N, C-alpha and C positions, 0 to 999 in steps of 0.2 A: 617508750622506755620500759613499759611493763613487759612487752614481748621480747625486748632485748635481754632483760634479766632472765625471763623464762628460757630463752634460747641458750643462754650461758649455762643454766642448770642442766638442760638436756644434753648439751655437748660435753659437759664435765662428766655426766653419768656414762655416756657412750664411750668416752675416751678411756675409761677404766678397763684395762685389758682383761681383768677377771670376768667382766660382764659379757665378753665376747662368747664365752662358752655357756654361761648360765642364762643369758638372755636370748641368744640366737640359736644355739646348737642343742642344748640340753632339753628344752621344751619339746622340740620336734622328735628327738630321740625317744623321749619318754612316751609320747603319743604313739610312735611307731611300735614300741615294745608292748604297751597296753593293748593296742589294736590287734597285734599278731597273737598275743597270748590269751586275751580275754574277750576280744571283740566278737560280736555275733552279727549275722546278716541274714536277711530273708531271701537272699539271692539263691540261685541254683547251687546245689551241692557240687563241688568240684572234685572230679575223680581223675587221677593220672593213671593211665593204663600203659604198662610197659612189658618188656620181655620179648618173646617170640611174636613177630607180627605176620599178618597175612594168613593166619590160621582160622579154622572154623570156630574155634573157641574164642579167639579175640573178636571175631565178627559178631558172634552171639552175645558176648558180654557188652560190647560197645553199643549194639542196637538195643539191648534190653535197658541199659542204663539211660540212654537218651530217651527211650520210650517212657521211662519212669520220671522224666523231667530233670535229669542230672546233666551237668556239663562235663564232657569227656575230652581229654587230651591224650594223645598217644605219643610214645617215645620209647627210648631205651630204659633199662632198669636203673641206670645211673641218673637219667633225666628225672625219673619218677622220684628218686630219693632227694634230688636237688629241689624239685618242686615242693615237696613236703617240708624240707628244711627251711625254705624261704617263705612258707606260709601261703603259697600260691595254689595249693591243693589241700583238700581235707582228708582224702583217702587215696592210697595208692594200691593198685592191683598189679602184681607182677606174674606173668605167665612163663613158666619154664618149658623147655622142649618136652620134658616128660609129661607135664600136665596137658599139653596140646595133644600128644599122642594118646594119652589115656582117654581123653574126651572123645577122640575119633573112634577109639575101640570100645566105647561104652563102659569103660572101667571108672573106678573112683578117681576123681581128679582133685589134686591138692594145689591150692593157689596160695601165694604169699601176699598177705594183706597188711599194709602199713597205714598208720594214722598220724596225722599232724599233732602238734603239741597244744593247739588251741582247744578251748573247752567245747566248741561246737563240733569238733571232729568226732566225738563219740556218737552224737545224733546222726551225723553223716554216715558213720560206720554201719549203724543199724539199717539205714536206707540201702546201702550197698549190699548188705547181707540179704535183705529181702529180695533184691533184684537177682542175686546169684541163686537164691533158693528157687525163684521162679524158673530160671534156666535149668536148674537141676531137675525140677519136677517135670518140665516139658521134655527134657532129654530122656528121662526115665520112662515116660509114657511112650515116647516114640520107640525106644529100644524094646519095650515090652510088646508093642504091636509088631515090630519086625521079627522078634523071636517067635511070635505066634504064626508067622508065615506070611504076613502082609508085606508087600514090596515097600521100599523106602519112600517113594513118591506117594503111594496110596496112604501110607501111615501119616505122612505130613499133611496130606489133604484132609484125612479124617480128623486129625487134631484141629486143623483150622476150621472145619465145619462145626465141630463140637464147641469150639470157643465162641463162634458166632451164634450158635443156637442157645447156649447156656448164658444167661445173664448173671454176671458176677455180683455178689452182694455189695451193697454200698454202705459205707460206714461214715457218718458225719460226726466229727469230733467237735464238741462245743467247749471252748476254752473259757473257763470261768475265773482264771487267774488274772486279776487286774494288772499285776506287775508284769507278767509276760506280755499282755496286750499293750502295755505302756511302751515297751522297748521294741515291739514288732515294727519292722520297717526301717530300723536304724542300720546304717552301714557299719562296716567293721571298725572304722576309726571315729565315728560320729560322737559317741558318748564320751570317749576319752578326750576328744578334742575340746568339748565344752568344759569338762572338769579341769583340764590342765590350763585352759585359757584363763579361767577365773583364778586358779591357784597362782599362776605366774604373774598375772597383772598385780595381784595384791603383794606377792613376795617381792617383785621388782620395785614396787613403790615403797614398801617399808624399808627394804635394804638401801634404796636410793635416798632415804632420809639422811644417810651419812654425809652426802654432799652439802646438805643444809648445815649440819654441825661443823663440817670443815670450813664452810663459808663464814660461820661465826667465829670459830677458833682462830683462823688464819687472817682475819681482818678483811675478808672479801666484802662482806655485807656492810661493815662500817665505812669502807672506802666508797662503796656504792652510794651510801647515804650522804657522803661528803659532796657528791655531785648535786645538781639541782633536781633532786628526787625526794619526794615526801616519804615518810615512813609507811603510809598507806599504799603507795605505789610499789614500794619494796616488798611489802607483805603480799600484795596481790601478785606481783611478779614471781615470788617464790611459790605461791599456790599454783599458778599457771605452769610453772616449771615442773612441779610434782605431777600435775595433770598431764603434761606432755610426756613425761617418762612412762606413766601408765598407759597412755594412748599408743605410744610407739610399740610397747610390748604387745598390747592387744591386737593392733593392726598387723604386726608381723606374724603372730600365730594364726590369726584369721586368714590372711592371704596365703601363708605357707601351707597350712593344712588343706586349704581348698585346691591349691595347685599340685601339691605333692601326693596327697592321700585321697583327693576327691571328696572331701567332707562337704556335705550338703548343709549349709547354714540357713536355708530357707530365705525369707525376705531379708535382703542385705540391709535395707534402710532401717527396718525395725531392729535387726541385730546390732547395727551401729548405735542406735539409740540406747539399747541396753548396755553396750560396752562403754559408751560415754558416761552414763549414769554411774555404772560400777567404778569406772576409772576416777570419777569425782570423789566417790567414797574412799577409794584407796589413797588418792592424793591427799585428802583431808586427814586421814589417819597418819600418813607419813609426816604431815605438818606437825602433828602433836608430838610424835616421837622425836623429830628433829628439833623441836623447841624445848622439850623437857630435859633431854639428855645432853651431856657435854662431851661424850666420848663416842667417836664414830664406831669403834669396835663393839661397844656395848649396844649401840643402836642396831648394828647388823645382827647381833645375836638375838636381841629382843624381837627384831623384825621377822627373822626366820622362825623363831619359836611361835610368836603370835600368829604369823601367817599360816603356819602349818596347822595350828590348833583350830583356828577359825575355818580354814579350808576343810579340815576333817569334819567339824560340826556342820558345815554348810553343804556337805555332799560332794566335795571335790576329790575324795578318795574312795569312798563307798557311796554309790547312788543313794540319795535320801529315800527313794522308794522302798529300800530295804530296812529303813530305820523303824524301830519300835518306839513305843512310849516309855519314858518321857523325852527321849532323844529327838523324836519327831517334832515335838513342840519347841524344844530348845534350839533346834536348827533354824527356826524362823527369827531368832534374835541376831543372826549373822546376815550380812549383805550378800554373801555367797549364795545362800538358799534362795533369796528373792531373784537374784540374777539367773541362777540355774533354772528356776521354774519358768522364768520369762523366755529364756533361750530354748528350753525344752518345748514350750508351747509353740514357738515360732518354727522350730525344726521339725517337730513331730506332728503337729496338728494345724499347721498353716494359720497360726493365730493372727488376728488383726490388731490394730493399734489399741482399740478399746479393750481387747482381751489382756494385754500386758500393761495397761495403764496403771492398775493398782500396784504392780511391782515397781514400775518406774517412779510412782509417787513415793513409795517407801524408800527407795534408793536415793531419791532427791532429798527427802527429809533427813535421812542419815547423813548425807553429804553436807547439808546446810548446818546441822548441829555440830558435826565434827570440824567443819571448816571454821565456824565461829570460835570453837574452843582452840583450834590450832592457831588462828590469827591472834587470839588474845594472849596465848602463851608466847608466841613469837614476839609480839609487841613488848610484852613484859621483859623477855630476855634481852631484847635490843636496848631497852631503856636501862636495864641493869648494866649492860656492857658499856653503854655510853656514859 
């Protein structure tokens, strides 16, 4: 009987047509937007090379970029612009016929360089400029040798021998920025997926409290209690229903981001444990709102407001690694921060169960306290209604 009550609550929530967009479409769209605009990755810099193909200049640029560890894709100028617009390339280099001819003649060569809109494109642009500078220096050296009377093949051979004989200086950069090291290794969508996962689990749960209010107002719960069902079973069924709503939202985002965006969630069993604990907190909070308020519109408004504020404090809008004091300390009062840190440890550092156990314990404690309060408020409202 408990699971029957819970199943009814989940079905009522999913049958609300407004939830089709906000529960299933909007979260993935937001993750896609955040990933393409602000996501960063430690993968190879992606360069789209277009324009005149098969020229000496195109070959030189392609070989130099690949030698410098960049991923190069060739196509037409239109393809280059489309790749940049869709976020599939960081930098685009377009070679005009005039540029190819100027390079062959040893003259100044002008290239059209375009960058994508994501923040990481500026760093990629500097890499591409460094590679192009290396080509320019090598080409100038060869032209100078040829102008001095050395044949083209001999000039190329001399430059190759000089490159082998001279050892290039080695520069080791030590990154002491702990924040940069924390995010190193994340995929484009990994960070945004974690943040939006927690945000929408809590939002969906709090706004889903409206179904509990409707059940009280329209007599659904009193009719349920008219059956051979105890008040305790009814309250537990409502709590399980709220938990089901949160779990459905979390499982959908988890699977959707893994399949569509290739998000690496780390150990799925540990990730599932964190999601279950966080869903329990969200469900208990929804129980409180659904028991204290008598108007579903007010519950939706309060749920959205409270959900956004807690998400912001907990690091679901701006990563908590960027927080200063006292906001850093204040964020630990939210369940979002504990869940965020546990998921980050699993995703970035291959954390074990013992590593995330403190976070799970805090989430379980929050869920127990909120569930006790929600059950007490719901029991009181049911007695008042009866």
